[in-house]
C-alpha positions as CSV (number, residue, x, y, z in Angstrom):
1,M,-16.7,-12.3,22.4
2,R,-13.8,-9.5,21.7
3,N,-13.6,-9.8,18.0
4,W,-17.9,-8.6,18.2
5,L,-17.3,-6.6,20.4
6,E,-14.5,-4.6,18.0
7,Y,-16.7,-5.7,15.4
8,I,-20.2,-3.6,16.5
9,P,-18.9,0.1,16.9
10,F,-16.8,-0.7,13.7
11,I,-19.5,-1.5,11.2
12,M,-21.7,1.3,12.7
13,I,-19.4,4.0,11.6
14,A,-19.0,1.9,8.2
15,K,-22.8,2.3,8.1
16,L,-22.3,6.1,8.8
17,V,-19.8,6.8,6.2
18,R,-21.1,4.8,3.8
19,A,-24.7,6.9,3.9
20,L,-22.8,9.9,4.1
21,P,-21.6,11.9,1.1
22,R,-17.6,11.3,0.2
23,R,-16.4,14.6,0.6
24,T,-18.2,14.4,3.8
25,A,-16.9,11.4,4.5
26,L,-13.3,12.5,3.8
27,A,-13.9,15.8,6.0
28,L,-15.2,13.4,8.7
29,G,-12.3,10.7,8.2
30,R,-10.0,13.7,8.7
31,R,-11.0,14.3,12.2
32,L,-10.8,10.8,13.3
33,G,-7.5,10.7,12.1
34,T,-6.9,13.7,14.7
35,L,-8.7,12.5,17.1
36,G,-6.4,9.1,16.7
37,R,-3.5,11.3,17.2
38,H,-4.5,11.9,20.5
39,L,-6.2,8.7,21.7
40,Q,-3.0,6.7,20.6
41,P,-0.1,8.4,22.1
42,R,2.3,5.3,21.3
43,L,1.8,5.2,18.1
44,N,2.2,9.4,17.8
45,R,5.8,8.7,19.3
46,R,6.8,5.7,17.4
47,A,5.8,7.4,14.3
48,R,7.5,10.9,15.6
49,E,10.9,9.2,16.4
50,N,10.6,7.1,13.2
51,L,10.4,10.6,11.0
52,R,13.0,11.8,13.6
53,H,15.8,9.1,12.8
54,A,14.5,9.4,8.5
55,F,15.2,13.0,8.9
56,P,17.6,14.5,10.8
57,E,17.9,17.5,9.4
58,K,14.2,18.6,9.7
59,P,13.5,20.6,12.9
60,D,10.6,20.0,15.2
61,A,8.1,21.8,13.6
62,E,8.5,20.0,11.0
63,I,8.0,16.7,12.2
64,E,5.2,17.6,13.8
65,T,3.1,19.5,10.9
66,I,4.0,16.1,8.8
67,L,3.0,13.9,12.2
68,R,-1.0,15.8,11.9
69,R,-0.7,15.7,7.9
70,M,0.2,11.9,8.5
71,F,-3.1,11.4,10.8
72,R,-5.2,13.1,8.5
73,Y,-4.6,11.0,5.7
74,L,-4.8,8.1,7.5
75,G,-8.2,8.2,8.7
76,M,-9.2,9.9,5.1
77,G,-7.5,6.6,4.1
78,F,-9.5,4.6,6.4
79,I,-12.9,6.4,5.2
80,E,-12.7,5.6,1.4
81,M,-11.5,2.2,2.3
82,L,-15.1,1.5,4.1
83,R,-16.5,3.1,1.0
84,L,-14.5,1.2,-2.0
85,D,-17.4,-0.7,-3.7
86,L,-19.4,2.5,-4.4
87,A,-17.3,4.0,-6.9
88,K,-19.1,1.5,-9.7
89,E,-18.6,3.5,-13.2
90,V,-15.6,4.5,-15.0
91,T,-17.1,8.2,-14.1
92,D,-16.1,7.5,-10.5
93,L,-12.9,7.0,-11.2
94,E,-12.3,10.0,-13.9
95,R,-14.0,12.5,-11.4
96,D,-11.8,11.0,-8.0
97,C,-8.5,10.3,-9.5
98,T,-6.4,11.1,-12.4
99,V,-4.1,8.1,-13.5
100,I,-0.9,8.9,-15.7
101,G,1.2,6.3,-17.2
102,A,-1.6,3.6,-18.2
103,D,-0.3,2.7,-21.4
104,H,2.7,1.5,-19.6
105,L,0.1,-1.3,-18.1
106,R,-0.5,-3.0,-21.8
107,T,3.2,-2.8,-22.1
108,A,4.1,-4.6,-18.9
109,L,1.6,-7.6,-20.0
110,A,2.7,-7.8,-23.4
111,D,5.2,-11.3,-23.2
112,G,2.3,-12.5,-21.4
113,H,4.5,-13.3,-18.2
114,G,2.1,-10.8,-15.9
115,C,3.6,-8.3,-13.7
116,I,4.5,-7.3,-10.3
117,L,3.5,-4.1,-9.3
118,L,5.7,-2.6,-6.2
119,T,3.9,-0.7,-4.2
120,G,4.1,1.1,-0.6
121,H,2.2,2.4,2.6
122,V,1.9,5.8,0.6
123,G,-0.8,8.0,0.4
124,F,-4.2,5.7,-0.6
125,W,-2.8,2.6,-1.4
126,E,-6.0,0.8,-1.4
127,A,-6.6,2.6,-5.0
128,G,-5.5,0.1,-7.2
129,N,-8.6,-2.8,-6.4
130,F,-10.5,-0.1,-7.6
131,I,-8.7,1.9,-10.7
132,F,-7.1,-1.6,-12.3
133,S,-10.4,-3.3,-12.8
134,K,-12.0,-0.4,-13.9
135,L,-8.7,0.2,-16.6
136,G,-9.4,-3.6,-17.6
137,Y,-6.5,-5.3,-16.0
138,P,-6.9,-8.2,-13.9
139,L,-5.1,-7.8,-10.0
140,G,-4.4,-9.4,-7.1
141,V,-3.1,-7.9,-4.0
142,V,-0.9,-10.0,-1.2
143,A,-2.3,-9.1,2.1
144,K,-1.9,-10.4,5.7
145,P,-5.2,-11.6,7.2
146,M,-6.0,-9.0,9.8
147,R,-6.3,-10.5,13.5
148,N,-9.9,-9.7,13.7
149,P,-12.0,-12.5,11.3
150,L,-15.2,-10.4,10.8
151,T,-13.5,-7.2,10.1
152,D,-11.0,-9.2,7.8
153,R,-14.1,-10.8,5.8
154,Y,-15.4,-7.0,5.6
155,F,-12.6,-5.2,4.0
156,L,-11.7,-8.9,1.3
157,R,-15.8,-7.8,0.6
158,M,-14.7,-4.1,0.1
159,R,-11.5,-5.3,-2.1
160,E,-13.0,-7.7,-3.9
161,T,-16.3,-6.1,-4.8
162,A,-14.4,-3.1,-6.5
163,G,-12.3,-5.7,-8.5
164,G,-9.5,-7.2,-7.6
165,Y,-8.6,-10.1,-5.2
166,I,-6.8,-10.9,-2.1
167,I,-3.5,-12.9,-1.9
168,S,-3.3,-14.5,1.2
169,S,0.5,-13.9,2.2
170,R,-0.2,-17.0,4.0
171,Q,-0.1,-18.6,0.2
172,G,3.4,-17.7,-0.3
173,A,4.8,-17.5,-3.6
174,R,2.8,-20.2,-5.3
175,R,-0.4,-18.0,-5.5
176,I,1.7,-14.8,-6.7
177,L,3.0,-17.4,-9.2
178,K,-0.4,-18.7,-10.2
179,A,-1.8,-15.4,-11.1
180,L,1.8,-14.2,-13.0
181,Q,1.1,-17.3,-15.5
182,Q,-2.9,-16.0,-15.6
183,N,-1.3,-13.0,-17.1
184,H,-2.5,-10.6,-14.7
185,F,-1.0,-7.9,-12.4
186,V,0.1,-8.9,-8.7
187,G,0.4,-5.8,-6.5
188,I,3.2,-6.2,-3.5
189,L,3.5,-3.6,-0.7
190,L,7.3,-4.1,-0.2
191,D,7.4,-1.7,3.0
192,Q,7.0,-3.8,6.1
193,H,8.7,-5.3,8.5
194,I,9.4,-9.6,7.2
195,G,11.6,-10.9,10.1
196,R,14.6,-13.5,9.2
197,R,12.4,-16.6,10.4
198,H,10.0,-15.3,7.5
199,H,12.8,-15.3,5.1
200,G,13.3,-11.5,5.3
201,V,16.9,-10.0,4.2
202,S,17.9,-6.9,5.8
203,V,18.8,-4.2,3.3
204,P,18.9,0.0,4.1
205,F,15.6,1.9,4.5
206,F,16.1,5.8,5.3
207,G,20.0,4.7,6.6
208,R,18.7,1.8,8.6
209,P,18.5,-1.6,8.4
210,A,15.7,-2.8,7.8
211,W,14.1,-7.0,6.7
212,T,12.4,-6.8,4.1
213,T,10.7,-9.6,1.7
214,P,13.1,-10.9,-0.9
215,I,9.7,-12.2,-2.8
216,I,9.6,-9.7,-5.3
217,A,13.3,-9.7,-6.7
218,E,13.5,-13.9,-6.3
219,I,10.3,-14.0,-8.5
220,A,11.5,-11.3,-11.5
221,M,14.7,-12.8,-11.5
222,K,13.7,-16.5,-11.8
223,Y,11.1,-15.8,-14.0
224,R,11.3,-12.9,-15.5
225,V,8.9,-11.1,-14.1
226,P,8.3,-7.6,-15.3
227,I,8.1,-4.7,-12.6
228,I,6.3,-1.4,-12.4
229,P,6.9,0.9,-9.6
230,A,2.8,2.5,-8.6
231,F,1.7,4.6,-6.1
232,A,-1.5,6.7,-5.5
233,W,-1.1,10.1,-3.8
234,W,-3.6,11.9,-2.0
235,E,-4.4,15.7,-3.6
236,D,-5.9,18.7,-3.0
237,G,-9.8,18.5,-3.0
238,D,-10.3,14.9,-2.0
239,R,-8.7,13.1,-5.0
240,Y,-5.7,10.7,-5.5
241,R,-3.1,11.0,-8.7
242,V,-1.7,7.4,-9.5
243,E,1.8,8.2,-11.6
244,I,2.7,4.4,-13.2
245,S,6.3,4.1,-14.4
246,P,7.5,2.3,-17.3
247,P,7.8,-1.6,-16.7
248,F,12.0,-2.5,-15.9
249,R,13.5,-6.2,-15.2
250,L,15.9,-7.1,-12.6
251,E,19.3,-7.6,-14.0
252,G,22.6,-10.6,-13.2
253,E,22.6,-13.7,-12.8
254,Y,20.3,-15.4,-9.9
255,S,21.8,-15.9,-6.5
256,P,21.2,-14.8,-2.7
257,E,23.3,-12.0,-3.0
258,A,21.5,-10.8,-6.0
259,V,18.0,-11.1,-4.4
260,V,19.9,-8.8,-1.6
261,A,21.3,-6.5,-4.2
262,N,17.5,-6.0,-6.1
263,T,16.0,-6.4,-2.9
264,A,17.9,-3.1,-1.6
265,L,17.1,-1.3,-5.3
266,L,13.6,-1.8,-4.9
267,T,13.8,-0.6,-1.4
268,R,15.6,2.8,-2.6
269,I,13.0,3.2,-5.2
270,I,10.0,3.1,-2.2
271,E,12.0,5.3,-0.3
272,D,12.5,8.0,-3.1
273,A,8.3,7.8,-3.5
274,V,8.3,8.4,0.7
275,R,10.8,11.3,0.5
276,R,8.1,13.1,-2.6
277,D,5.9,13.8,0.6
278,P,7.0,12.0,4.1
279,A,3.4,13.0,5.6
280,Q,2.0,10.5,2.8
281,W,3.4,7.5,4.4
282,F,2.5,5.2,7.3
283,W,5.5,5.8,9.7
284,V,3.2,4.2,12.7
285,H,4.6,1.2,11.0
286,R,7.3,-0.8,13.2
287,R,9.4,-0.7,9.8
288,W,13.0,-1.2,11.7
289,R,13.1,-4.1,14.4
290,D,16.1,-6.1,15.3
């Protein structure tokens, strides 16, 4: 009953925003994000505390500006996700998005080992579900199932209708390896808390220890799989810019120490991306936990 009580207002909002023009829907998303900031004071406090730890040199006024922008971006991302399957043509991609570095994708698959897309909760991180398929590249994205199975099925349908496919985090490395053996891209968001009991390793993130999955480093080192950092940034005019970096491979012999060192290196790439525009990261996440 609780799942349905949550799902009914959610699906009503989804039907509304899907009927609106995109620009109007995203404007509504910004307002919802602002409203959510006031209705969720606990999340607002957590995000403020995380920002103050990460940027102790920033004055309070700048922290508050980042917070306001972050909640607006979260609202826009939520609305865009509800409409993900409506962008069906390459012309939709060209209208709403600029892709930089697309040539690196072909290079990454040349050896037939697949490729890991390193990304995080930056900007509109769901953009890859649509963009990579429209560029002609199969993409599986590792995602954790949502607590509400009704909402989870809705977002699963959105993502897969848009062109990508979901690899449940509960299936672990086995399903990721299968996708890589098929010479697919596999997107993994590295900036979520993964505790010690789930084989996480502690690495620095904004100067604080953060438990992080070592799965990218383990697979990339064991099987010589290339890695491409890729991020989708919100831009003015309700557009986003997808930046795809050149592929690289992790160096060194496989060992537990090397896995931790390379996980720290990959986490630093995420941190560098967040520092470019802190308002576009998911500061409400409990990233730093004992």
